[in-house]
PDB file of N, H, CA, C and O in Angstrom:
ATOM      1  N   UNK A   1     -11.200  11.157  25.381  1.00  0.00           N
ATOM      2  CA  UNK A   1     -10.985  11.307  23.963  1.00  0.00           C
ATOM      3  C   UNK A   1     -10.414   9.998  23.415  1.00  0.00           C
ATOM      4  O   UNK A   1      -9.489   9.430  23.996  1.00  0.00           O
ATOM      5  N   UNK A   2     -10.962   9.526  22.305  1.00  0.00           N
ATOM      6  H   UNK A   2     -11.713   9.987  21.833  1.00  0.00           H
ATOM      7  CA  UNK A   2     -10.494   8.295  21.675  1.00  0.00           C
ATOM      8  C   UNK A   2      -9.260   8.570  20.823  1.00  0.00           C
ATOM      9  O   UNK A   2      -9.094   9.667  20.289  1.00  0.00           O
ATOM     10  N   UNK A   3      -8.406   7.576  20.702  1.00  0.00           N
ATOM     11  H   UNK A   3      -8.540   6.685  21.136  1.00  0.00           H
ATOM     12  CA  UNK A   3      -7.210   7.668  19.878  1.00  0.00           C
ATOM     13  C   UNK A   3      -7.354   6.744  18.681  1.00  0.00           C
ATOM     14  O   UNK A   3      -7.776   5.595  18.809  1.00  0.00           O
ATOM     15  N   UNK A   4      -6.995   7.269  17.513  1.00  0.00           N
ATOM     16  H   UNK A   4      -6.653   8.203  17.409  1.00  0.00           H
ATOM     17  CA  UNK A   4      -7.056   6.516  16.263  1.00  0.00           C
ATOM     18  C   UNK A   4      -5.691   6.583  15.589  1.00  0.00           C
ATOM     19  O   UNK A   4      -4.906   7.495  15.847  1.00  0.00           O
ATOM     20  N   UNK A   5      -5.414   5.606  14.719  1.00  0.00           N
ATOM     21  H   UNK A   5      -6.052   4.865  14.509  1.00  0.00           H
ATOM     22  CA  UNK A   5      -4.169   5.584  13.964  1.00  0.00           C
ATOM     23  C   UNK A   5      -4.470   5.365  12.490  1.00  0.00           C
ATOM     24  O   UNK A   5      -5.299   4.528  12.134  1.00  0.00           O
ATOM     25  N   UNK A   6      -3.785   6.130  11.629  1.00  0.00           N
ATOM     26  H   UNK A   6      -3.112   6.810  11.918  1.00  0.00           H
ATOM     27  CA  UNK A   6      -3.810   5.921  10.188  1.00  0.00           C
ATOM     28  C   UNK A   6      -2.489   5.245   9.838  1.00  0.00           C
ATOM     29  O   UNK A   6      -1.418   5.821  10.026  1.00  0.00           O
ATOM     30  N   UNK A   7      -2.576   4.022   9.329  1.00  0.00           N
ATOM     31  H   UNK A   7      -3.446   3.554   9.177  1.00  0.00           H
ATOM     32  CA  UNK A   7      -1.381   3.240   9.015  1.00  0.00           C
ATOM     33  C   UNK A   7      -1.561   2.504   7.689  1.00  0.00           C
ATOM     34  O   UNK A   7      -2.677   2.330   7.200  1.00  0.00           O
ATOM     35  N   UNK A   8      -0.445   2.083   7.130  1.00  0.00           N
ATOM     36  H   UNK A   8       0.462   2.225   7.527  1.00  0.00           H
ATOM     37  CA  UNK A   8      -0.488   1.268   5.923  1.00  0.00           C
ATOM     38  C   UNK A   8      -0.433  -0.196   6.329  1.00  0.00           C
ATOM     39  O   UNK A   8       0.379  -0.589   7.167  1.00  0.00           O
ATOM     40  N   UNK A   9      -1.303  -0.998   5.729  1.00  0.00           N
ATOM     41  H   UNK A   9      -1.963  -0.679   5.048  1.00  0.00           H
ATOM     42  CA  UNK A   9      -1.367  -2.426   6.017  1.00  0.00           C
ATOM     43  C   UNK A   9      -1.402  -3.156   4.677  1.00  0.00           C
ATOM     44  O   UNK A   9      -2.444  -3.221   4.024  1.00  0.00           O
ATOM     45  N   UNK A  10      -0.269  -3.699   4.275  1.00  0.00           N
ATOM     46  H   UNK A  10       0.578  -3.646   4.805  1.00  0.00           H
ATOM     47  CA  UNK A  10      -0.188  -4.331   2.954  1.00  0.00           C
ATOM     48  C   UNK A  10      -0.279  -3.272   1.883  1.00  0.00           C
ATOM     49  O   UNK A  10       0.534  -2.349   1.845  1.00  0.00           O
ATOM     50  N   UNK A  11      -1.275  -3.399   1.001  1.00  0.00           N
ATOM     51  H   UNK A  11      -1.936  -4.149   1.032  1.00  0.00           H
ATOM     52  CA  UNK A  11      -1.442  -2.405  -0.058  1.00  0.00           C
ATOM     53  C   UNK A  11      -2.585  -1.428   0.243  1.00  0.00           C
ATOM     54  O   UNK A  11      -2.981  -0.654  -0.629  1.00  0.00           O
ATOM     55  N   UNK A  12      -3.112  -1.457   1.456  1.00  0.00           N
ATOM     56  H   UNK A  12      -2.791  -2.086   2.165  1.00  0.00           H
ATOM     57  CA  UNK A  12      -4.216  -0.573   1.862  1.00  0.00           C
ATOM     58  C   UNK A  12      -3.794   0.342   3.004  1.00  0.00           C
ATOM     59  O   UNK A  12      -2.880   0.024   3.765  1.00  0.00           O
ATOM     60  N   UNK A  13      -4.464   1.472   3.112  1.00  0.00           N
ATOM     61  H   UNK A  13      -5.206   1.731   2.494  1.00  0.00           H
ATOM     62  CA  UNK A  13      -4.337   2.372   4.260  1.00  0.00           C
ATOM     63  C   UNK A  13      -5.561   2.161   5.122  1.00  0.00           C
ATOM     64  O   UNK A  13      -6.654   1.925   4.607  1.00  0.00           O
ATOM     65  N   UNK A  14      -5.386   2.244   6.446  1.00  0.00           N
ATOM     66  H   UNK A  14      -4.498   2.435   6.864  1.00  0.00           H
ATOM     67  CA  UNK A  14      -6.529   2.004   7.320  1.00  0.00           C
ATOM     68  C   UNK A  14      -6.547   2.993   8.479  1.00  0.00           C
ATOM     69  O   UNK A  14      -5.508   3.477   8.929  1.00  0.00           O
ATOM     70  N   UNK A  15      -7.760   3.275   8.948  1.00  0.00           N
ATOM     71  H   UNK A  15      -8.604   2.882   8.583  1.00  0.00           H
ATOM     72  CA  UNK A  15      -7.996   4.056  10.155  1.00  0.00           C
ATOM     73  C   UNK A  15      -8.489   3.066  11.199  1.00  0.00           C
ATOM     74  O   UNK A  15      -9.504   2.397  11.004  1.00  0.00           O
ATOM     75  N   UNK A  16      -7.767   2.976  12.305  1.00  0.00           N
ATOM     76  H   UNK A  16      -6.942   3.519  12.464  1.00  0.00           H
ATOM     77  CA  UNK A  16      -8.124   2.024  13.349  1.00  0.00           C
ATOM     78  C   UNK A  16      -8.179   2.713  14.699  1.00  0.00           C
ATOM     79  O   UNK A  16      -7.271   3.459  15.066  1.00  0.00           O
ATOM     80  N   UNK A  17      -9.249   2.459  15.434  1.00  0.00           N
ATOM     81  H   UNK A  17      -9.987   1.853  15.136  1.00  0.00           H
ATOM     82  CA  UNK A  17      -9.364   2.977  16.795  1.00  0.00           C
ATOM     83  C   UNK A  17      -8.439   2.165  17.689  1.00  0.00           C
ATOM     84  O   UNK A  17      -8.395   0.937  17.607  1.00  0.00           O
ATOM     85  N   UNK A  18      -7.698   2.867  18.547  1.00  0.00           N
ATOM     86  H   UNK A  18      -7.734   3.864  18.614  1.00  0.00           H
ATOM     87  CA  UNK A  18      -6.757   2.208  19.441  1.00  0.00           C
ATOM     88  C   UNK A  18      -7.477   1.148  20.268  1.00  0.00           C
ATOM     89  O   UNK A  18      -8.521   1.417  20.864  1.00  0.00           O
ATOM     90  N   UNK A  19      -6.916  -0.054  20.301  1.00  0.00           N
ATOM     91  H   UNK A  19      -6.068  -0.273  19.817  1.00  0.00           H
ATOM     92  CA  UNK A  19      -7.502  -1.159  21.048  1.00  0.00           C
ATOM     93  C   UNK A  19      -8.378  -2.066  20.205  1.00  0.00           C
ATOM     94  O   UNK A  19      -8.726  -3.164  20.639  1.00  0.00           O
ATOM     95  N   UNK A  20      -8.739  -1.629  19.009  1.00  0.00           N
ATOM     96  H   UNK A  20      -8.457  -0.737  18.656  1.00  0.00           H
ATOM     97  CA  UNK A  20      -9.564  -2.447  18.116  1.00  0.00           C
ATOM     98  C   UNK A  20      -8.688  -3.205  17.126  1.00  0.00           C
ATOM     99  O   UNK A  20      -7.624  -2.727  16.734  1.00  0.00           O
ATOM    100  N   UNK A  21      -9.139  -4.377  16.731  1.00  0.00           N
ATOM    101  H   UNK A  21     -10.003  -4.765  17.050  1.00  0.00           H
ATOM    102  CA  UNK A  21      -8.440  -5.170  15.716  1.00  0.00           C
ATOM    103  C   UNK A  21      -8.892  -4.768  14.310  1.00  0.00           C
ATOM    104  O   UNK A  21      -8.102  -4.743  13.366  1.00  0.00           O
ATOM    105  N   UNK A  22     -10.171  -4.458  14.201  1.00  0.00           N
ATOM    106  H   UNK A  22     -10.813  -4.479  14.968  1.00  0.00           H
ATOM    107  CA  UNK A  22     -10.783  -4.185  12.907  1.00  0.00           C
ATOM    108  C   UNK A  22     -10.690  -2.699  12.569  1.00  0.00           C
ATOM    109  O   UNK A  22     -10.907  -1.849  13.432  1.00  0.00           O
ATOM    110  N   UNK A  23     -10.370  -2.392  11.326  1.00  0.00           N
ATOM    111  H   UNK A  23     -10.194  -3.083  10.626  1.00  0.00           H
ATOM    112  CA  UNK A  23     -10.266  -1.004  10.871  1.00  0.00           C
ATOM    113  C   UNK A  23     -11.650  -0.362  10.780  1.00  0.00           C
ATOM    114  O   UNK A  23     -12.620  -1.012  10.390  1.00  0.00           O
ATOM    115  N   UNK A  24     -11.731   0.915  11.144  1.00  0.00           N
ATOM    116  H   UNK A  24     -10.943   1.443  11.461  1.00  0.00           H
ATOM    117  CA  UNK A  24     -12.973   1.671  11.000  1.00  0.00           C
ATOM    118  C   UNK A  24     -13.195   2.063   9.541  1.00  0.00           C
ATOM    119  O   UNK A  24     -14.329   2.096   9.064  1.00  0.00           O
ATOM    120  N   UNK A  25     -12.104   2.360   8.840  1.00  0.00           N
ATOM    121  H   UNK A  25     -11.182   2.334   9.227  1.00  0.00           H
ATOM    122  CA  UNK A  25     -12.144   2.744   7.428  1.00  0.00           C
ATOM    123  C   UNK A  25     -10.911   2.201   6.736  1.00  0.00           C
ATOM    124  O   UNK A  25      -9.862   2.050   7.362  1.00  0.00           O
ATOM    125  N   UNK A  26     -11.029   1.901   5.436  1.00  0.00           N
ATOM    126  H   UNK A  26     -11.881   2.024   4.928  1.00  0.00           H
ATOM    127  CA  UNK A  26      -9.875   1.512   4.624  1.00  0.00           C
ATOM    128  C   UNK A  26      -9.938   2.242   3.296  1.00  0.00           C
ATOM    129  O   UNK A  26     -11.013   2.629   2.837  1.00  0.00           O
ATOM    130  N   UNK A  27      -8.753   2.431   2.670  1.00  0.00           N
ATOM    131  H   UNK A  27      -7.880   2.117   3.043  1.00  0.00           H
ATOM    132  CA  UNK A  27      -8.674   3.098   1.369  1.00  0.00           C
ATOM    133  C   UNK A  27      -7.421   2.635   0.640  1.00  0.00           C
ATOM    134  O   UNK A  27      -6.513   2.057   1.237  1.00  0.00           O
ATOM    135  N   UNK A  28      -7.390   2.899  -0.658  1.00  0.00           N
ATOM    136  H   UNK A  28      -8.128   3.368  -1.143  1.00  0.00           H
ATOM    137  CA  UNK A  28      -6.246   2.497  -1.470  1.00  0.00           C
ATOM    138  C   UNK A  28      -5.061   3.446  -1.325  1.00  0.00           C
ATOM    139  O   UNK A  28      -3.911   3.032  -1.474  1.00  0.00           O
ATOM    140  N   UNK A  29      -5.339   4.731  -1.031  1.00  0.00           N
ATOM    141  H   UNK A  29      -6.273   5.068  -0.909  1.00  0.00           H
ATOM    142  CA  UNK A  29      -4.255   5.706  -0.922  1.00  0.00           C
ATOM    143  C   UNK A  29      -4.336   6.450   0.407  1.00  0.00           C
ATOM    144  O   UNK A  29      -5.378   6.476   1.062  1.00  0.00           O
ATOM    145  N   UNK A  30      -3.219   7.049   0.784  1.00  0.00           N
ATOM    146  H   UNK A  30      -2.373   7.028   0.252  1.00  0.00           H
ATOM    147  CA  UNK A  30      -3.171   7.825   2.024  1.00  0.00           C
ATOM    148  C   UNK A  30      -4.083   9.046   1.914  1.00  0.00           C
ATOM    149  O   UNK A  30      -4.767   9.401   2.874  1.00  0.00           O
ATOM    150  N   UNK A  31      -4.092   9.681   0.760  1.00  0.00           N
ATOM    151  H   UNK A  31      -3.536   9.393  -0.020  1.00  0.00           H
ATOM    152  CA  UNK A  31      -4.948  10.848   0.533  1.00  0.00           C
ATOM    153  C   UNK A  31      -6.420  10.490   0.750  1.00  0.00           C
ATOM    154  O   UNK A  31      -7.166  11.243   1.375  1.00  0.00           O
ATOM    155  N   UNK A  32      -6.827   9.333   0.227  1.00  0.00           N
ATOM    156  H   UNK A  32      -6.222   8.720  -0.281  1.00  0.00           H
ATOM    157  CA  UNK A  32      -8.217   8.876   0.385  1.00  0.00           C
ATOM    158  C   UNK A  32      -8.558   8.619   1.851  1.00  0.00           C
ATOM    159  O   UNK A  32      -9.630   9.010   2.314  1.00  0.00           O
ATOM    160  N   UNK A  33      -7.658   7.967   2.582  1.00  0.00           N
ATOM    161  H   UNK A  33      -6.787   7.650   2.206  1.00  0.00           H
ATOM    162  CA  UNK A  33      -7.959   7.635   3.982  1.00  0.00           C
ATOM    163  C   UNK A  33      -8.018   8.896   4.830  1.00  0.00           C
ATOM    164  O   UNK A  33      -8.810   8.962   5.770  1.00  0.00           O
ATOM    165  N   UNK A  34      -7.200   9.900   4.522  1.00  0.00           N
ATOM    166  H   UNK A  34      -6.557   9.847   3.758  1.00  0.00           H
ATOM    167  CA  UNK A  34      -7.253  11.175   5.250  1.00  0.00           C
ATOM    168  C   UNK A  34      -8.610  11.843   5.018  1.00  0.00           C
ATOM    169  O   UNK A  34      -9.215  12.367   5.953  1.00  0.00           O
ATOM    170  N   UNK A  35      -9.084  11.823   3.775  1.00  0.00           N
ATOM    171  H   UNK A  35      -8.592  11.398   3.015  1.00  0.00           H
ATOM    172  CA  UNK A  35     -10.397  12.416   3.461  1.00  0.00           C
ATOM    173  C   UNK A  35     -11.510  11.655   4.189  1.00  0.00           C
ATOM    174  O   UNK A  35     -12.403  12.267   4.774  1.00  0.00           O
ATOM    175  N   UNK A  36     -11.454  10.331   4.152  1.00  0.00           N
ATOM    176  H   UNK A  36     -10.729   9.834   3.677  1.00  0.00           H
ATOM    177  CA  UNK A  36     -12.459   9.517   4.841  1.00  0.00           C
ATOM    178  C   UNK A  36     -12.418   9.768   6.348  1.00  0.00           C
ATOM    179  O   UNK A  36     -13.456   9.798   7.009  1.00  0.00           O
ATOM    180  N   UNK A  37     -11.211   9.947   6.883  1.00  0.00           N
ATOM    181  H   UNK A  37     -10.368   9.922   6.347  1.00  0.00           H
ATOM    182  CA  UNK A  37     -11.051  10.205   8.316  1.00  0.00           C
ATOM    183  C   UNK A  37     -11.718  11.513   8.704  1.00  0.00           C
ATOM    184  O   UNK A  37     -12.398  11.580   9.728  1.00  0.00           O
ATOM    185  N   UNK A  38     -11.534  12.552   7.901  1.00  0.00           N
ATOM    186  H   UNK A  38     -10.981  12.497   7.069  1.00  0.00           H
ATOM    187  CA  UNK A  38     -12.159  13.846   8.175  1.00  0.00           C
ATOM    188  C   UNK A  38     -13.675  13.714   8.204  1.00  0.00           C
ATOM    189  O   UNK A  38     -14.333  14.282   9.076  1.00  0.00           O
ATOM    190  N   UNK A  39     -14.232  12.969   7.254  1.00  0.00           N
ATOM    191  H   UNK A  39     -13.698  12.508   6.546  1.00  0.00           H
ATOM    192  CA  UNK A  39     -15.682  12.761   7.207  1.00  0.00           C
ATOM    193  C   UNK A  39     -16.150  11.912   8.388  1.00  0.00           C
ATOM    194  O   UNK A  39     -17.158  12.227   9.020  1.00  0.00           O
ATOM    195  N   UNK A  40     -15.427  10.849   8.683  1.00  0.00           N
ATOM    196  H   UNK A  40     -14.608  10.593   8.170  1.00  0.00           H
ATOM    197  CA  UNK A  40     -15.772   9.933   9.767  1.00  0.00           C
ATOM    198  C   UNK A  40     -15.763  10.632  11.123  1.00  0.00           C
ATOM    199  O   UNK A  40     -16.607  10.355  11.976  1.00  0.00           O
ATOM    200  N   UNK A  41     -14.807  11.536  11.319  1.00  0.00           N
ATOM    201  H   UNK A  41     -14.121  11.761  10.626  1.00  0.00           H
ATOM    202  CA  UNK A  41     -14.663  12.226  12.598  1.00  0.00           C
ATOM    203  C   UNK A  41     -15.565  13.454  12.705  1.00  0.00           C
ATOM    204  O   UNK A  41     -15.475  14.193  13.685  1.00  0.00           O
ATOM    205  N   UNK A  42     -16.415  13.682  11.740  1.00  0.00           N
ATOM    206  H   UNK A  42     -16.488  13.082  10.944  1.00  0.00           H
ATOM    207  CA  UNK A  42     -17.285  14.854  11.721  1.00  0.00           C
ATOM    208  C   UNK A  42     -18.105  15.055  12.979  1.00  0.00           C
ATOM    209  O   UNK A  42     -18.323  16.194  13.391  1.00  0.00           O
ATOM    210  N   UNK A  43     -18.570  13.971  13.605  1.00  0.00           N
ATOM    211  H   UNK A  43     -18.393  13.045  13.271  1.00  0.00           H
ATOM    212  CA  UNK A  43     -19.392  14.083  14.810  1.00  0.00           C
ATOM    213  C   UNK A  43     -18.733  13.404  16.012  1.00  0.00           C
ATOM    214  O   UNK A  43     -19.386  13.139  17.022  1.00  0.00           O
ATOM    215  N   UNK A  44     -17.438  13.126  15.893  1.00  0.00           N
ATOM    216  H   UNK A  44     -16.907  13.341  15.073  1.00  0.00           H
ATOM    217  CA  UNK A  44     -16.719  12.439  16.967  1.00  0.00           C
ATOM    218  C   UNK A  44     -15.608  13.329  17.522  1.00  0.00           C
ATOM    219  O   UNK A  44     -15.214  14.311  16.892  1.00  0.00           O
ATOM    220  N   UNK A  45     -15.117  12.982  18.688  1.00  0.00           N
ATOM    221  H   UNK A  45     -15.438  12.185  19.199  1.00  0.00           H
ATOM    222  CA  UNK A  45     -13.969  13.658  19.277  1.00  0.00           C
ATOM    223  C   UNK A  45     -12.858  12.636  19.409  1.00  0.00           C
ATOM    224  O   UNK A  45     -13.062  11.546  19.943  1.00  0.00           O
ATOM    225  N   UNK A  46     -11.684  12.994  18.920  1.00  0.00           N
ATOM    226  H   UNK A  46     -11.518  13.879  18.486  1.00  0.00           H
ATOM    227  CA  UNK A  46     -10.582  12.042  19.021  1.00  0.00           C
ATOM    228  C   UNK A  46      -9.279  12.613  18.518  1.00  0.00           C
ATOM    229  O   UNK A  46      -9.231  13.685  17.915  1.00  0.00           O
ATOM    230  N   UNK A  47      -8.226  11.869  18.781  1.00  0.00           N
ATOM    231  H   UNK A  47      -8.265  10.998  19.271  1.00  0.00           H
ATOM    232  CA  UNK A  47      -6.881  12.214  18.342  1.00  0.00           C
ATOM    233  C   UNK A  47      -6.477  11.226  17.253  1.00  0.00           C
ATOM    234  O   UNK A  47      -6.544  10.013  17.452  1.00  0.00           O
ATOM    235  N   UNK A  48      -6.056  11.748  16.100  1.00  0.00           N
ATOM    236  H   UNK A  48      -6.001  12.734  15.938  1.00  0.00           H
ATOM    237  CA  UNK A  48      -5.653  10.916  14.979  1.00  0.00           C
ATOM    238  C   UNK A  48      -4.143  11.000  14.833  1.00  0.00           C
ATOM    239  O   UNK A  48      -3.597  12.082  14.618  1.00  0.00           O
ATOM    240  N   UNK A  49      -3.473   9.876  14.947  1.00  0.00           N
ATOM    241  H   UNK A  49      -3.917   8.997  15.122  1.00  0.00           H
ATOM    242  CA  UNK A  49      -2.028   9.810  14.740  1.00  0.00           C
ATOM    243  C   UNK A  49      -1.787   9.230  13.354  1.00  0.00           C
ATOM    244  O   UNK A  49      -2.122   8.078  13.077  1.00  0.00           O
ATOM    245  N   UNK A  50      -1.203  10.047  12.492  1.00  0.00           N
ATOM    246  H   UNK A  50      -0.931  10.983  12.717  1.00  0.00           H
ATOM    247  CA  UNK A  50      -0.963   9.651  11.110  1.00  0.00           C
ATOM    248  C   UNK A  50       0.478   9.163  10.991  1.00  0.00           C
ATOM    249  O   UNK A  50       1.418   9.837  11.414  1.00  0.00           O
ATOM    250  N   UNK A  51       0.626   7.985  10.410  1.00  0.00           N
ATOM    251  H   UNK A  51      -0.137   7.438  10.066  1.00  0.00           H
ATOM    252  CA  UNK A  51       1.940   7.366  10.264  1.00  0.00           C
ATOM    253  C   UNK A  51       2.381   7.374   8.800  1.00  0.00           C
ATOM    254  O   UNK A  51       1.553   7.396   7.889  1.00  0.00           O
ATOM    255  N   UNK A  52       3.681   7.356   8.596  1.00  0.00           N
ATOM    256  H   UNK A  52       4.353   7.338   9.336  1.00  0.00           H
ATOM    257  CA  UNK A  52       4.239   7.253   7.252  1.00  0.00           C
ATOM    258  C   UNK A  52       4.109   5.816   6.772  1.00  0.00           C
ATOM    259  O   UNK A  52       3.724   4.922   7.527  1.00  0.00           O
ATOM    260  N   UNK A  53       4.438   5.614   5.507  1.00  0.00           N
ATOM    261  H   UNK A  53       4.750   6.340   4.894  1.00  0.00           H
ATOM    262  CA  UNK A  53       4.336   4.279   4.909  1.00  0.00           C
ATOM    263  C   UNK A  53       5.179   3.248   5.657  1.00  0.00           C
ATOM    264  O   UNK A  53       4.805   2.078   5.731  1.00  0.00           O
ATOM    265  N   UNK A  54       6.327   3.680   6.218  1.00  0.00           N
ATOM    266  H   UNK A  54       6.631   4.630   6.158  1.00  0.00           H
ATOM    267  CA  UNK A  54       7.199   2.748   6.941  1.00  0.00           C
ATOM    268  C   UNK A  54       6.776   2.543   8.396  1.00  0.00           C
ATOM    269  O   UNK A  54       7.436   1.815   9.138  1.00  0.00           O
ATOM    270  N   UNK A  55       5.670   3.186   8.809  1.00  0.00           N
ATOM    271  H   UNK A  55       5.134   3.777   8.207  1.00  0.00           H
ATOM    272  CA  UNK A  55       5.132   2.994  10.153  1.00  0.00           C
ATOM    273  C   UNK A  55       5.568   4.034  11.170  1.00  0.00           C
ATOM    274  O   UNK A  55       5.035   4.074  12.279  1.00  0.00           O
ATOM    275  N   UNK A  56       6.530   4.878  10.811  1.00  0.00           N
ATOM    276  H   UNK A  56       6.963   4.846   9.910  1.00  0.00           H
ATOM    277  CA  UNK A  56       6.970   5.910  11.743  1.00  0.00           C
ATOM    278  C   UNK A  56       5.940   7.025  11.828  1.00  0.00           C
ATOM    279  O   UNK A  56       5.177   7.251  10.889  1.00  0.00           O
ATOM    280  N   UNK A  57       5.924   7.720  12.962  1.00  0.00           N
ATOM    281  H   UNK A  57       6.544   7.537  13.725  1.00  0.00           H
ATOM    282  CA  UNK A  57       4.956   8.784  13.219  1.00  0.00           C
ATOM    283  C   UNK A  57       5.214   9.978  12.304  1.00  0.00           C
ATOM    284  O   UNK A  57       6.360  10.384  12.109  1.00  0.00           O
ATOM    285  N   UNK A  58       4.123  10.545  11.737  1.00  0.00           N
ATOM    286  H   UNK A  58       3.192  10.216  11.896  1.00  0.00           H
ATOM    287  CA  UNK A  58       4.234  11.717  10.875  1.00  0.00           C
ATOM    288  C   UNK A  58       3.621  12.945  11.528  1.00  0.00           C
ATOM    289  O   UNK A  58       4.291  13.968  11.671  1.00  0.00           O
ATOM    290  N   UNK A  59       2.343  12.859  11.929  1.00  0.00           N
ATOM    291  H   UNK A  59       1.798  12.028  11.813  1.00  0.00           H
ATOM    292  CA  UNK A  59       1.675  14.002  12.539  1.00  0.00           C
ATOM    293  C   UNK A  59       0.455  13.557  13.336  1.00  0.00           C
ATOM    294  O   UNK A  59      -0.008  12.422  13.221  1.00  0.00           O
ATOM    295  N   UNK A  60      -0.053  14.485  14.150  1.00  0.00           N
ATOM    296  H   UNK A  60       0.323  15.407  14.243  1.00  0.00           H
ATOM    297  CA  UNK A  60      -1.248  14.216  14.951  1.00  0.00           C
ATOM    298  C   UNK A  60      -2.267  15.309  14.692  1.00  0.00           C
ATOM    299  O   UNK A  60      -1.921  16.488  14.621  1.00  0.00           O
ATOM    300  N   UNK A  61      -3.518  14.915  14.552  1.00  0.00           N
ATOM    301  H   UNK A  61      -3.798  13.957  14.610  1.00  0.00           H
ATOM    302  CA  UNK A  61      -4.623  15.865  14.358  1.00  0.00           C
ATOM    303  C   UNK A  61      -5.688  15.578  15.409  1.00  0.00           C
ATOM    304  O   UNK A  61      -5.912  14.429  15.789  1.00  0.00           O
ATOM    305  N   UNK A  62      -6.339  16.642  15.872  1.00  0.00           N
ATOM    306  H   UNK A  62      -6.157  17.576  15.564  1.00  0.00           H
ATOM    307  CA  UNK A  62      -7.399  16.500  16.861  1.00  0.00           C
ATOM    308  C   UNK A  62      -8.734  16.886  16.237  1.00  0.00           C
ATOM    309  O   UNK A  62      -8.841  17.916  15.572  1.00  0.00           O
ATOM    310  N   UNK A  63      -9.735  16.067  16.452  1.00  0.00           N
ATOM    311  H   UNK A  63      -9.648  15.230  16.992  1.00  0.00           H
ATOM    312  CA  UNK A  63     -11.100  16.343  15.986  1.00  0.00           C
ATOM    313  C   UNK A  63     -11.998  16.378  17.202  1.00  0.00           C
ATOM    314  O   UNK A  63     -11.795  15.576  18.113  1.00  0.00           O
ATOM    315  N   UNK A  64     -12.847  17.143  17.260  1.00  0.00           N
ATOM    316  H   UNK A  64     -13.011  17.794  16.520  1.00  0.00           H
ATOM    317  CA  UNK A  64     -13.125  18.411  16.645  1.00  0.00           C
ATOM    318  C   UNK A  64     -12.014  19.401  16.992  1.00  0.00           C
ATOM    319  O   UNK A  64     -11.443  19.347  18.081  1.00  0.00           O
ATOM    320  N   UNK A  65     -11.719  20.287  16.076  1.00  0.00           N
ATOM    321  H   UNK A  65     -12.183  20.331  15.191  1.00  0.00           H
ATOM    322  CA  UNK A  65     -10.616  21.223  16.261  1.00  0.00           C
ATOM    323  C   UNK A  65     -10.783  22.057  17.528  1.00  0.00           C
ATOM    324  O   UNK A  65      -9.796  22.414  18.172  1.00  0.00           O
ATOM    325  N   UNK A  66     -12.011  22.365  17.883  1.00  0.00           N
ATOM    326  H   UNK A  66     -12.813  22.075  17.361  1.00  0.00           H
ATOM    327  CA  UNK A  66     -12.255  23.157  19.096  1.00  0.00           C
ATOM    328  C   UNK A  66     -11.819  22.422  20.359  1.00  0.00           C
ATOM    329  O   UNK A  66     -11.651  23.048  21.406  1.00  0.00           O
ATOM    330  N   UNK A  67     -11.633  21.094  20.279  1.00  0.00           N
ATOM    331  H   UNK A  67     -11.769  20.585  19.428  1.00  0.00           H
ATOM    332  CA  UNK A  67     -11.218  20.294  21.435  1.00  0.00           C
ATOM    333  C   UNK A  67      -9.707  20.083  21.501  1.00  0.00           C
ATOM    334  O   UNK A  67      -9.222  19.329  22.344  1.00  0.00           O
ATOM    335  N   UNK A  68      -8.960  20.749  20.613  1.00  0.00           N
ATOM    336  H   UNK A  68      -9.354  21.362  19.928  1.00  0.00           H
ATOM    337  CA  UNK A  68      -7.509  20.586  20.569  1.00  0.00           C
ATOM    338  C   UNK A  68      -6.880  21.164  21.828  1.00  0.00           C
ATOM    339  O   UNK A  68      -6.967  22.373  22.048  1.00  0.00           O
ATOM    340  N   UNK A  69      -6.243  20.336  22.670  1.00  0.00           N
ATOM    341  H   UNK A  69      -6.172  19.355  22.492  1.00  0.00           H
ATOM    342  CA  UNK A  69      -5.674  20.842  23.914  1.00  0.00           C
ATOM    343  C   UNK A  69      -4.521  21.810  23.713  1.00  0.00           C
ATOM    344  O   UNK A  69      -4.219  22.588  24.618  1.00  0.00           O
ATOM    345  N   UNK A  70      -3.864  21.790  22.556  1.00  0.00           N
ATOM    346  H   UNK A  70      -4.109  21.158  21.821  1.00  0.00           H
ATOM    347  CA  UNK A  70      -2.740  22.698  22.333  1.00  0.00           C
ATOM    348  C   UNK A  70      -3.198  24.145  22.198  1.00  0.00           C
ATOM    349  O   UNK A  70      -2.383  25.062  22.292  1.00  0.00           O
ATOM    350  N   UNK A  71      -4.475  24.355  21.981  1.00  0.00           N
ATOM    351  H   UNK A  71      -5.137  23.610  21.905  1.00  0.00           H
ATOM    352  CA  UNK A  71      -5.001  25.711  21.858  1.00  0.00           C
ATOM    353  C   UNK A  71      -5.457  26.291  23.199  1.00  0.00           C
ATOM    354  O   UNK A  71      -5.894  27.440  23.261  1.00  0.00           O
ATOM    355  N   UNK A  72      -5.357  25.513  24.255  1.00  0.00           N
ATOM    356  H   UNK A  72      -5.002  24.579  24.205  1.00  0.00           H
ATOM    357  CA  UNK A  72      -5.798  25.995  25.560  1.00  0.00           C
ATOM    358  C   UNK A  72      -4.750  26.928  26.167  1.00  0.00           C
ATOM    359  O   UNK A  72      -3.566  26.843  25.843  1.00  0.00           O
ATOM    360  N   UNK A  73      -5.197  27.809  27.042  1.00  0.00           N
ATOM    361  H   UNK A  73      -6.159  27.878  27.305  1.00  0.00           H
ATOM    362  CA  UNK A  73      -4.289  28.695  27.735  1.00  0.00           C
ATOM    363  C   UNK A  73      -3.795  27.979  28.974  1.00  0.00           C
ATOM    364  O   UNK A  73      -4.598  27.641  29.843  1.00  0.00           O
ATOM    365  N   UNK A  74      -2.555  27.748  29.079  1.00  0.00           N
ATOM    366  H   UNK A  74      -1.903  28.023  28.373  1.00  0.00           H
ATOM    367  CA  UNK A  74      -2.120  27.088  30.292  1.00  0.00           C
ATOM    368  C   UNK A  74      -1.029  26.192  30.121  1.00  0.00           C
ATOM    369  O   UNK A  74      -0.579  25.577  31.087  1.00  0.00           O
TER     370      UNK A  74
END
């Protein structure tokens, strides 16, 4: 499973795959980047770590939802 991060960079928000320098998506607002992330991850499997404006961790989402390990029995 790939890991991605949503972070603020200057005046833009970006979605970046872990290990990559270049952002997969960019947007002006956090709301926009979250929407773009949902669309982008439509056919992908990965873990999205969403950060606050100051860079601290806020939440994690798993795409596709059916692949979320927290829902497994065990």
